[in-house]
C-alpha positions, 0 to 999 in steps of 0.5 A: 498273399504275404503277411506284410502286404495285408492292411491291418488298419481298422475300418473308417467307422471304428477309427473315427469314433462318435460324431461331433453332434453325438458328443455335443448331445451327450455332454449337454445331457450330462451337464444338465444332469449334473446341474439338476443333481447339484441343485437337488443334492448339493454334492458339488459344494465341497468340490467348489469350495476346494477349488475356490480355496485352491484357485484363490492365490492365482486369482489374487495374483491375476488381480494385482496388475488390474488393481495396480492399473486402477490405482495408478489411474486413480492416483494420476487423476487425484494428482491432477485434481489436487494440482487444479485445486492448488492453482484455484486456491492460489488464485483465490488467495491472491485475489483475497490478498489483493482485496485485503490490501485494497481494504487496508489502503482504504481504511488508512485513507479513511483515517487520514481523511477523517483526521483532515476533516477534523483538522479543517474546523480548527484552522482559521483560514480557508482550506482546499482538499487535494490529492497527490498525483505523483512525485516530481521526477527531478532527483535533486528536488523534493516536490509533489504534484496535486490535482488542484490548480488555479481553477480551484482557487489554489494560489502560489505560496499557499501552505500545504499540510496534512493531519500530522503537520506542514508538508511544504508550500505551493511554488507553481500553479497551473490550471488544473494542477499545482506543484508543491515544494516539500520542506525536505527540499534543499531550497526550502526554508520555514520560520519556526517557534520552539513550543517549549521555550518560545524561541524563534528560528529558521528551519532549512531542508536538504538534510540527509534522509529527508531531515531538516536543519535548524541553522544559525542557532547559537551553541548555548541556545536552550534547545533539547532533543524532542522539542516540538517546533511549530509555525510562528505565523510571523511570515505571513504565509503559514498560520501559527501553531502548525507542527513542523518538526521535532528536534532529533539531535543537538551537536554543540561544538566548542570551536564553532559559535553555532550548534548543529541541530537536526530535525525530524519532520512532523509530516514525512512526505512518503506515502502521503495521498490526501492534503489540505491546501491553505490560503496564505495568511497574508490574504487574510490580513486587512489591506494596507492604507494607501499613502497620501498623494503629494498634491494634498490640499493647503489645509493638509499641508498646514496641519502637517506643519502644525504637527511638526512644530508641536513635535519640535516643541515637545522635544525641546521641553522633554529631552530624549523623547521621540518625535511622533 
């Protein structure tokens, strides 16, 4: 048989080597032996230490993505918590600001109400407290509407004041509401008295910026900036002594016989909420005596004739004396 045709491969038993079960048993026994030897003799400790040192950079490099993912997730969660806390803080701040504004408004209202209550006993006329509902929508007038009307005893022509001074006068009365024309209205007028000089004049509304004007005052009148003008009480409407305005400016013109005097109202109507409605002063005056009827008795006519005769005799005896 030629040499090329001979099969030189080893038999299958020697070609395959040990079986898998044999290998498993061998390596398991070896592992158990090494673990027992390491537990007893600690011969693998230097090897483990060297491996730990050698593998530390690789461990750190492999842990970087995990740490970055964890930190990124924690950052996003913290950012969401921070935004939620910011929204909650803003809502709480807005609520506190609203409560603070309400408290400040209540404190201001309390101060004004206390001032009005303290003003009530000093007035010699009956007063009815009222609250301002709204300001009239007419752009060419200055009027406000109160929550008191004829059902509460409000009468037309009643003066309206607050703790600072006169605001205006009731011009229209309804069942449950009433309309007040302010002193700043162009059709408003009020007689005033200069507290310093006791000089009487008339103040009119309609000035620029809600100011008043003191009209028909001579150019040489004793009026100074800062003079306080009060109600005189002679009109039968306003009680005397109420603050109306103060002199803001005096302009004397040589070519005119009157001075231009601007007044700042003592009680600006902006922001007013509570007022006092006073009874007109005319309602507090005694009634006028009724005139005698034309058909009087003969005795009355005789008495009147006797008085006329006596008056004529007196006039003849004393020239220039007035007839009673």
